[in-house]
C-alpha positions, 0 to 999 in steps of 0.5 A, spaced: 500 500 500 502 506 497 502 512 502 499 519 500 503 525 499 500 531 503 502 538 500 501 544 504 502 551 501 500 558 503 499 563 498 501 571 499 496 576 496 499 581 492 495 587 495 497 585 502 502 590 505 509 588 505 508 583 499 512 579 497 512 577 504 518 574 508 517 566 510 520 563 516 520 556 519 523 554 526 525 547 528 519 546 533 514 547 528 513 554 527 512 556 519 509 563 518 509 569 514 512 575 516 509 581 512 512 586 516 519 584 517 523 586 511 528 590 515 530 584 520 529 578 514 533 583 509 539 585 514 537 592 513 536 592 505 529 593 505 524 596 510 517 597 511 514 603 515 507 601 516 502 604 520 495 605 521 491 611 523 486 610 529 480 607 526 483 604 520 484 597 518 489 593 514 487 586 510 492 581 509 489 575 504 492 568 504 490 562 500 491 556 504 492 550 499 492 542 502 492 537 497 492 529 498 495 525 492 500 520 490 504 525 488 506 532 491 502 538 488 505 540 481 508 547 481 504 549 475 498 547 479 500 552 485 502 557 480 495 557 477 492 557 484 496 563 486 494 567 479 487 566 480 488 568 487 491 574 485 486 576 480 480 574 484 480 580 489 479 576 495 
């Protein structure tokens, strides 16, 4: 019996502040988007001075894709999902 492969992807939306985001993972299981961490993740080469006025809101959009199959999700499919997400206005 062949076991299934699980593919998990998190897709950043181009309208998000700080797009494209920096991603980081830790050995204890953390996997995170850090859209406001340009300065630390780029060794100071980039910086984002992001603030909100009182009462304002910021919307961060991400698409989470989970797939199970005999093979991992192909890059071409991930690219299609990212493209449709970018154009959807979600």
